All heavy atoms as a GROMACS GRO file, in nm:
protein
  411
    1MET      N    1  -6.814   4.371   5.906
    1MET     CA    2  -6.765   4.476   5.993
    1MET      C    3  -6.620   4.509   5.961
    1MET      O    4  -6.583   4.625   5.957
    1MET     CB    5  -6.779   4.434   6.138
    1MET     CG    6  -6.727   4.536   6.234
    1MET     SD    7  -6.761   4.486   6.402
    1MET     CE    8  -6.650   4.589   6.487
    2VAL      N    9  -6.537   4.409   5.941
    2VAL     CA   10  -6.396   4.433   5.913
    2VAL      C   11  -6.379   4.509   5.782
    2VAL      O   12  -6.298   4.600   5.773
    2VAL     CB   13  -6.318   4.301   5.911
    2VAL    CG1   14  -6.175   4.322   5.869
    2VAL    CG2   15  -6.322   4.235   6.047
    3ASN      N   16  -6.458   4.476   5.682
    3ASN     CA   17  -6.447   4.544   5.552
    3ASN      C   18  -6.482   4.691   5.563
    3ASN      O   19  -6.412   4.775   5.509
    3ASN     CB   20  -6.537   4.477   5.449
    3ASN     CG   21  -6.489   4.339   5.411
    3ASN    OD1   22  -6.372   4.308   5.423
    3ASN    ND2   23  -6.580   4.254   5.366
    4THR      N   24  -6.590   4.725   5.630
    4THR     CA   25  -6.630   4.864   5.639
    4THR      C   26  -6.546   4.943   5.739
    4THR      O   27  -6.539   5.064   5.732
    4THR     CB   28  -6.779   4.877   5.678
    4THR    OG1   29  -6.802   4.809   5.801
    4THR    CG2   30  -6.868   4.818   5.571
    5ALA      N   31  -6.480   4.873   5.831
    5ALA     CA   32  -6.392   4.940   5.927
    5ALA      C   33  -6.256   4.971   5.866
    5ALA      O   34  -6.180   5.048   5.922
    5ALA     CB   35  -6.375   4.855   6.053
    6GLY      N   36  -6.225   4.909   5.755
    6GLY     CA   37  -6.097   4.932   5.690
    6GLY      C   38  -5.980   4.878   5.770
    6GLY      O   39  -5.877   4.942   5.781
    7MET      N   40  -5.997   4.760   5.827
    7MET     CA   41  -5.890   4.701   5.907
    7MET      C   42  -5.874   4.554   5.872
    7MET      O   43  -5.959   4.494   5.806
    7MET     CB   44  -5.920   4.715   6.056
    7MET     CG   45  -6.040   4.639   6.103
    7MET     SD   46  -6.062   4.663   6.280
    7MET     CE   47  -6.210   4.571   6.306
    8THR      N   48  -5.764   4.498   5.913
    8THR     CA   49  -5.738   4.356   5.897
    8THR      C   50  -5.754   4.291   6.032
    8THR      O   51  -5.706   4.342   6.133
    8THR     CB   52  -5.596   4.332   5.845
    8THR    OG1   53  -5.582   4.401   5.721
    8THR    CG2   54  -5.568   4.185   5.824
    9LEU      N   55  -5.822   4.177   6.036
    9LEU     CA   56  -5.847   4.107   6.161
    9LEU      C   57  -5.794   3.964   6.150
    9LEU      O   58  -5.827   3.892   6.057
    9LEU     CB   59  -5.997   4.105   6.192
    9LEU     CG   60  -6.041   4.026   6.314
    9LEU    CD1   61  -5.986   4.090   6.441
    9LEU    CD2   62  -6.192   4.017   6.319
   10HIS      N   63  -5.708   3.928   6.244
   10HIS     CA   64  -5.656   3.792   6.252
   10HIS      C   65  -5.697   3.735   6.387
   10HIS      O   66  -5.676   3.800   6.490
   10HIS     CB   67  -5.503   3.789   6.240
   10HIS     CG   68  -5.454   3.836   6.108
   10HIS    ND1   69  -5.442   3.753   6.000
   10HIS    CD2   70  -5.415   3.959   6.066
   10HIS    CE1   71  -5.396   3.822   5.897
   10HIS    NE2   72  -5.379   3.948   5.935
   11VAL      N   73  -5.753   3.616   6.386
   11VAL     CA   74  -5.796   3.551   6.510
   11VAL      C   75  -5.727   3.416   6.520
   11VAL      O   76  -5.734   3.335   6.428
   11VAL     CB   77  -5.950   3.530   6.512
   11VAL    CG1   78  -5.991   3.455   6.636
   11VAL    CG2   79  -6.021   3.664   6.504
   12ASP      N   80  -5.657   3.395   6.631
   12ASP     CA   81  -5.596   3.266   6.659
   12ASP      C   82  -5.661   3.208   6.783
   12ASP      O   83  -5.641   3.258   6.893
   12ASP     CB   84  -5.445   3.281   6.684
   12ASP     CG   85  -5.368   3.315   6.558
   12ASP    OD1   86  -5.410   3.269   6.450
   12ASP    OD2   87  -5.269   3.388   6.568
   13LEU      N   88  -5.739   3.105   6.765
   13LEU     CA   89  -5.801   3.035   6.877
   13LEU      C   90  -5.709   2.919   6.912
   13LEU      O   91  -5.691   2.827   6.832
   13LEU     CB   92  -5.941   2.987   6.839
   13LEU     CG   93  -6.018   2.920   6.950
   13LEU    CD1   94  -6.044   3.017   7.065
   13LEU    CD2   95  -6.149   2.864   6.899
   14LEU      N   96  -5.650   2.923   7.029
   14LEU     CA   97  -5.548   2.827   7.066
   14LEU      C   98  -5.604   2.695   7.119
   14LEU      O   99  -5.537   2.593   7.112
   14LEU     CB  100  -5.454   2.889   7.170
   14LEU     CG  101  -5.384   3.017   7.124
   14LEU    CD1  102  -5.296   3.073   7.236
   14LEU    CD2  103  -5.302   2.993   6.998
   15ALA      N  104  -5.724   2.697   7.173
   15ALA     CA  105  -5.782   2.574   7.228
   15ALA      C  106  -5.933   2.587   7.229
   15ALA      O  107  -5.987   2.697   7.232
   15ALA     CB  108  -5.731   2.548   7.368
   16GLY      N  109  -6.000   2.474   7.228
   16GLY     CA  110  -6.146   2.474   7.238
   16GLY      C  111  -6.205   2.356   7.162
   16GLY      O  112  -6.158   2.320   7.055
   17ASP      N  113  -6.310   2.300   7.219
   17ASP     CA  114  -6.375   2.184   7.158
   17ASP      C  115  -6.515   2.217   7.106
   17ASP      O  116  -6.554   2.169   7.000
   17ASP     CB  117  -6.385   2.069   7.259
   17ASP     CG  118  -6.248   2.015   7.297
   17ASP    OD1  119  -6.160   2.011   7.210
   17ASP    OD2  120  -6.229   1.978   7.414
   18GLU      N  121  -6.589   2.296   7.180
   18GLU     CA  122  -6.726   2.327   7.142
   18GLU      C  123  -6.731   2.458   7.064
   18GLU      O  124  -6.682   2.561   7.110
   18GLU     CB  125  -6.815   2.337   7.265
   18GLU     CG  126  -6.828   2.207   7.341
   18GLU     CD  127  -6.925   2.217   7.456
   18GLU    OE1  128  -7.020   2.297   7.447
   18GLU    OE2  129  -6.905   2.145   7.555
   19ASN      N  130  -6.789   2.454   6.944
   19ASN     CA  131  -6.794   2.572   6.858
   19ASN      C  132  -6.859   2.691   6.928
   19ASN      O  133  -6.813   2.804   6.913
   19ASN     CB  134  -6.868   2.541   6.729
   19ASN     CG  135  -6.788   2.451   6.637
   19ASN    OD1  136  -6.667   2.441   6.649
   19ASN    ND2  137  -6.857   2.386   6.545
   20HIS      N  138  -6.965   2.666   7.001
   20HIS     CA  139  -7.037   2.773   7.070
   20HIS      C  140  -6.944   2.847   7.166
   20HIS      O  141  -6.938   2.970   7.167
   20HIS     CB  142  -7.157   2.715   7.145
   20HIS     CG  143  -7.230   2.814   7.228
   20HIS    ND1  144  -7.318   2.905   7.174
   20HIS    CD2  145  -7.227   2.840   7.361
   20HIS    CE1  146  -7.366   2.980   7.270
   20HIS    NE2  147  -7.313   2.943   7.386
   21HIS      N  148  -6.869   2.774   7.245
   21HIS     CA  149  -6.778   2.835   7.342
   21HIS      C  150  -6.661   2.904   7.273
   21HIS      O  151  -6.614   3.010   7.318
   21HIS     CB  152  -6.729   2.731   7.441
   21HIS     CG  153  -6.836   2.681   7.531
   21HIS    ND1  154  -6.810   2.604   7.642
   21HIS    CD2  155  -6.971   2.697   7.529
   21HIS    CE1  156  -6.923   2.574   7.703
   21HIS    NE2  157  -7.023   2.630   7.635
   22CYS      N  158  -6.615   2.847   7.164
   22CYS     CA  159  -6.506   2.908   7.088
   22CYS      C  160  -6.549   3.043   7.031
   22CYS      O  161  -6.475   3.141   7.040
   22CYS     CB  162  -6.461   2.816   6.975
   22CYS     SG  163  -6.380   2.666   7.031
   23LEU      N  164  -6.670   3.049   6.973
   23LEU     CA  165  -6.719   3.175   6.918
   23LEU      C  166  -6.741   3.279   7.027
   23LEU      O  167  -6.712   3.397   7.007
   23LEU     CB  168  -6.848   3.151   6.840
   23LEU     CG  169  -6.831   3.079   6.708
   23LEU    CD1  170  -6.966   3.046   6.646
   23LEU    CD2  171  -6.747   3.161   6.612
   24GLU      N  172  -6.792   3.237   7.142
   24GLU     CA  173  -6.808   3.330   7.254
   24GLU      C  174  -6.674   3.390   7.294
   24GLU      O  175  -6.663   3.510   7.319
   24GLU     CB  176  -6.870   3.260   7.375
   24GLU     CG  177  -7.018   3.238   7.365
   24GLU     CD  178  -7.074   3.168   7.488
   24GLU    OE1  179  -6.996   3.109   7.565
   24GLU    OE2  180  -7.196   3.175   7.507
   25ALA      N  181  -6.572   3.307   7.303
   25ALA     CA  182  -6.439   3.354   7.342
   25ALA      C  183  -6.382   3.452   7.240
   25ALA      O  184  -6.324   3.555   7.276
   25ALA     CB  185  -6.344   3.235   7.360
   26ILE      N  186  -6.401   3.423   7.111
   26ILE     CA  187  -6.352   3.510   7.006
   26ILE      C  188  -6.421   3.646   7.012
   26ILE      O  189  -6.356   3.751   7.008
   26ILE     CB  190  -6.371   3.445   6.867
   26ILE    CG1  191  -6.274   3.327   6.852
   26ILE    CG2  192  -6.352   3.546   6.755
   26ILE    CD1  193  -6.301   3.240   6.730
   27PHE      N  194  -6.554   3.646   7.021
   27PHE     CA  195  -6.627   3.773   7.024
   27PHE      C  196  -6.595   3.854   7.149
   27PHE      O  197  -6.582   3.976   7.143
   27PHE     CB  198  -6.778   3.748   7.014
   27PHE     CG  199  -6.825   3.729   6.873
   27PHE    CD1  200  -6.848   3.602   6.823
   27PHE    CD2  201  -6.842   3.838   6.789
   27PHE    CE1  202  -6.891   3.584   6.694
   27PHE    CE2  203  -6.885   3.821   6.658
   27PHE     CZ  204  -6.909   3.694   6.610
   28LYS      N  205  -6.579   3.787   7.262
   28LYS     CA  206  -6.547   3.859   7.385
   28LYS      C  207  -6.408   3.922   7.376
   28LYS      O  208  -6.389   4.038   7.412
   28LYS     CB  209  -6.555   3.766   7.505
   28LYS     CG  210  -6.539   3.836   7.638
   28LYS     CD  211  -6.570   3.744   7.753
   28LYS     CE  212  -6.568   3.820   7.884
   28LYS     NZ  213  -6.608   3.735   7.997
   29ALA      N  214  -6.311   3.847   7.328
   29ALA     CA  215  -6.174   3.898   7.315
   29ALA      C  216  -6.169   4.013   7.214
   29ALA      O  217  -6.103   4.115   7.238
   29ALA     CB  218  -6.080   3.786   7.273
   30PHE      N  219  -6.240   3.999   7.103
   30PHE     CA  220  -6.241   4.105   7.002
   30PHE      C  221  -6.308   4.230   7.057
   30PHE      O  222  -6.261   4.341   7.036
   30PHE     CB  223  -6.312   4.058   6.875
   30PHE     CG  224  -6.324   4.167   6.772
   30PHE    CD1  225  -6.210   4.217   6.710
   30PHE    CD2  226  -6.447   4.217   6.736
   30PHE    CE1  227  -6.220   4.317   6.615
   30PHE    CE2  228  -6.457   4.318   6.641
   30PHE     CZ  229  -6.344   4.367   6.580
   31GLY      N  230  -6.417   4.213   7.130
   31GLY     CA  231  -6.485   4.327   7.190
   31GLY      C  232  -6.397   4.403   7.287
   31GLY      O  233  -6.392   4.526   7.287
   32ARG      N  234  -6.324   4.329   7.369
   32ARG     CA  235  -6.234   4.394   7.465
   32ARG      C  236  -6.120   4.467   7.393
   32ARG      O  237  -6.083   4.578   7.430
   32ARG     CB  238  -6.177   4.292   7.562
   32ARG     CG  239  -6.278   4.245   7.663
   32ARG     CD  240  -6.215   4.150   7.762
   32ARG     NE  241  -6.311   4.115   7.865
   32ARG     CZ  242  -6.280   4.057   7.979
   32ARG    NH1  243  -6.153   4.027   8.004
   32ARG    NH2  244  -6.372   4.029   8.067
   33ALA      N  245  -6.064   4.404   7.291
   33ALA     CA  246  -5.955   4.467   7.215
   33ALA      C  247  -6.005   4.592   7.143
   33ALA      O  248  -5.936   4.695   7.142
   33ALA     CB  249  -5.897   4.368   7.115
   34LEU      N  250  -6.125   4.585   7.086
   34LEU     CA  251  -6.181   4.700   7.017
   34LEU      C  252  -6.211   4.814   7.113
   34LEU      O  253  -6.185   4.931   7.083
   34LEU     CB  254  -6.308   4.659   6.942
   34LEU     CG  255  -6.368   4.759   6.847
   34LEU    CD1  256  -6.268   4.796   6.738
   34LEU    CD2  257  -6.494   4.704   6.786
   35ARG      N  258  -6.263   4.781   7.231
   35ARG     CA  259  -6.291   4.884   7.332
   35ARG      C  260  -6.162   4.954   7.374
   35ARG      O  261  -6.156   5.076   7.385
   35ARG     CB  262  -6.358   4.822   7.455
   35ARG     CG  263  -6.385   4.924   7.565
   35ARG     CD  264  -6.454   4.863   7.683
   35ARG     NE  265  -6.375   4.752   7.735
   35ARG     CZ  266  -6.419   4.667   7.826
   35ARG    NH1  267  -6.540   4.677   7.875
   35ARG    NH2  268  -6.342   4.570   7.870
   36THR      N  269  -6.055   4.876   7.394
   36THR     CA  270  -5.926   4.935   7.432
   36THR      C  271  -5.871   5.023   7.320
   36THR      O  272  -5.822   5.133   7.345
   36THR     CB  273  -5.825   4.824   7.466
   36THR    OG1  274  -5.877   4.746   7.574
   36THR    CG2  275  -5.691   4.880   7.505
   37ALA      N  276  -5.880   4.975   7.198
   37ALA     CA  277  -5.826   5.050   7.084
   37ALA      C  278  -5.903   5.180   7.059
   37ALA      O  279  -5.845   5.280   7.019
   37ALA     CB  280  -5.830   4.964   6.958
   38ALA      N  281  -6.033   5.179   7.085
   38ALA     CA  282  -6.116   5.296   7.057
   38ALA      C  283  -6.128   5.392   7.175
   38ALA      O  284  -6.185   5.499   7.161
   38ALA     CB  285  -6.255   5.251   7.014
   39ALA      N  286  -6.073   5.355   7.289
   39ALA     CA  287  -6.086   5.438   7.409
   39ALA      C  288  -6.011   5.569   7.391
   39ALA      O  289  -5.902   5.573   7.333
   39ALA     CB  290  -6.034   5.365   7.531
   40MET      N  291  -6.068   5.674   7.441
   40MET     CA  292  -6.003   5.804   7.436
   40MET      C  293  -5.901   5.812   7.547
   40MET      O  294  -5.936   5.793   7.664
   40MET     CB  295  -6.107   5.915   7.453
   40MET     CG  296  -6.049   6.053   7.442
   40MET     SD  297  -6.001   6.088   7.274
   40MET     CE  298  -6.123   6.209   7.233
   41ASP      N  299  -5.777   5.834   7.512
   41ASP     CA  300  -5.670   5.846   7.611
   41ASP      C  301  -5.678   5.986   7.671
   41ASP      O  302  -5.675   6.086   7.600
   41ASP     CB  303  -5.535   5.824   7.544
   41ASP     CG  304  -5.420   5.815   7.643
   41ASP    OD1  305  -5.442   5.842   7.762
   41ASP    OD2  306  -5.310   5.781   7.599
   42SER      N  307  -5.690   5.994   7.802
   42SER     CA  308  -5.706   6.125   7.867
   42SER      C  309  -5.589   6.218   7.842
   42SER      O  310  -5.605   6.339   7.837
   42SER     CB  311  -5.727   6.106   8.017
   42SER     OG  312  -5.614   6.044   8.076
   43VAL      N  313  -5.471   6.162   7.822
   43VAL     CA  314  -5.353   6.246   7.795
   43VAL      C  315  -5.366   6.312   7.658
   43VAL      O  316  -5.328   6.426   7.638
   43VAL     CB  317  -5.224   6.162   7.801
   43VAL    CG1  318  -5.104   6.243   7.758
   43VAL    CG2  319  -5.204   6.106   7.940
   44LEU      N  320  -5.424   6.240   7.563
   44LEU     CA  321  -5.434   6.291   7.427
   44LEU      C  322  -5.563   6.368   7.403
   44LEU      O  323  -5.585   6.420   7.294
   44LEU     CB  324  -5.425   6.175   7.327
   44LEU     CG  325  -5.296   6.094   7.330
   44LEU    CD1  326  -5.306   5.979   7.234
   44LEU    CD2  327  -5.177   6.180   7.299
   45ALA      N  328  -5.651   6.376   7.500
   45ALA     CA  329  -5.783   6.436   7.479
   45ALA      C  330  -5.774   6.583   7.440
   45ALA      O  331  -5.845   6.627   7.350
   45ALA     CB  332  -5.867   6.421   7.605
   46GLY      N  333  -5.689   6.659   7.505
   46GLY     CA  334  -5.688   6.802   7.478
   46GLY      C  335  -5.565   6.853   7.408
   46GLY      O  336  -5.567   6.957   7.344
   47GLU      N  337  -5.455   6.783   7.419
   47GLU     CA  338  -5.330   6.835   7.364
   47GLU      C  339  -5.233   6.721   7.336
   47GLU      O  340  -5.251   6.609   7.381
   47GLU     CB  341  -5.266   6.932   7.462
   47GLU     CG  342  -5.237   6.869   7.598
   47GLU     CD  343  -5.195   6.971   7.702
   47GLU    OE1  344  -5.272   7.066   7.725
   47GLU    OE2  345  -5.086   6.955   7.758
   48MET      N  346  -5.131   6.752   7.261
   48MET     CA  347  -5.028   6.653   7.233
   48MET      C  348  -4.942   6.634   7.357
   48MET      O  349  -4.909   6.731   7.426
   48MET     CB  350  -4.939   6.701   7.117
   48MET     CG  351  -5.010   6.705   6.985
   48MET     SD  352  -5.063   6.542   6.930
   48MET     CE  353  -4.907   6.463   6.903
   49PRO      N  354  -4.906   6.509   7.389
   49PRO     CA  355  -4.821   6.487   7.506
   49PRO      C  356  -4.682   6.543   7.483
   49PRO      O  357  -4.633   6.548   7.372
   49PRO     CB  358  -4.816   6.335   7.518
   49PRO     CG  359  -4.847   6.285   7.382
   49PRO     CD  360  -4.940   6.386   7.320
   50SER      N  361  -4.621   6.589   7.590
   50SER     CA  362  -4.488   6.648   7.580
   50SER      C  363  -4.408   6.617   7.705
   50SER      O  364  -4.461   6.606   7.814
   50SER     CB  365  -4.501   6.800   7.565
   50SER     OG  366  -4.373   6.859   7.568
   51THR      N  367  -4.278   6.602   7.685
   51THR     CA  368  -4.187   6.583   7.799
   51THR      C  369  -4.111   6.713   7.826
   51THR      O  370  -4.019   6.715   7.905
   51THR     CB  371  -4.087   6.469   7.772
   51THR    OG1  372  -4.017   6.497   7.652
   51THR    CG2  373  -4.159   6.336   7.762
   52LYS      N  374  -4.151   6.819   7.761
   52LYS     CA  375  -4.083   6.949   7.776
   52LYS      C  376  -4.083   6.992   7.922
   52LYS      O  377  -4.186   6.994   7.988
   52LYS     CB  378  -4.153   7.054   7.690
   52LYS     CG  379  -4.083   7.188   7.688
   52LYS     CD  380  -4.151   7.283   7.594
   52LYS     CE  381  -4.077   7.414   7.589
   52LYS     NZ  382  -4.138   7.506   7.493
   53GLY      N  383  -3.966   7.021   7.972
   53GLY     CA  384  -3.953   7.064   8.110
   53GLY      C  385  -3.942   6.950   8.211
   53GLY      O  386  -3.922   6.973   8.328
   54LEU      N  387  -3.953   6.825   8.164
   54LEU     CA  388  -3.947   6.711   8.255
   54LEU      C  389  -3.814   6.637   8.247
   54LEU      O  390  -3.778   6.566   8.340
   54LEU     CB  391  -4.060   6.612   8.225
   54LEU     CG  392  -4.202   6.669   8.238
   54LEU    CD1  393  -4.304   6.563   8.197
   54LEU    CD2  394  -4.229   6.713   8.381
   55LEU      N  395  -3.744   6.651   8.135
   55LEU     CA  396  -3.618   6.580   8.118
   55LEU      C  397  -3.504   6.661   8.180
   55LEU      O  398  -3.498   6.782   8.173
   55LEU     CB  399  -3.590   6.556   7.971
   55LEU     CG  400  -3.693   6.471   7.898
   55LEU    CD1  401  -3.656   6.462   7.751
   55LEU    CD2  402  -3.699   6.332   7.958
   56GLU      N  403  -3.412   6.591   8.241
   56GLU     CA  404  -3.297   6.658   8.302
   56GLU      C  405  -3.174   6.642   8.218
   56GLU      O  406  -3.155   6.555   8.146
   56GLU     CB  407  -3.271   6.601   8.439
   56GLU     CG  408  -3.384   6.632   8.534
   56GLU     CD  409  -3.359   6.577   8.673
   56GLU    OE1  410  -3.244   6.541   8.706
   56GLU    OE2  411  -3.454   6.570   8.750
   0.00000   0.00000   0.00000
């Protein structure tokens, strides 16, 4: 997946004893990070954000 996505992935697992639980934690954290990264920002959906007229 990382190769075809054209990205670099680094995973640091800070604690864990059972491989099964460690892998679950890694996949869950990666899934959440990917969902956040791929989410469409409502501000950027239709136009470029601007502070025009808001700065004093």
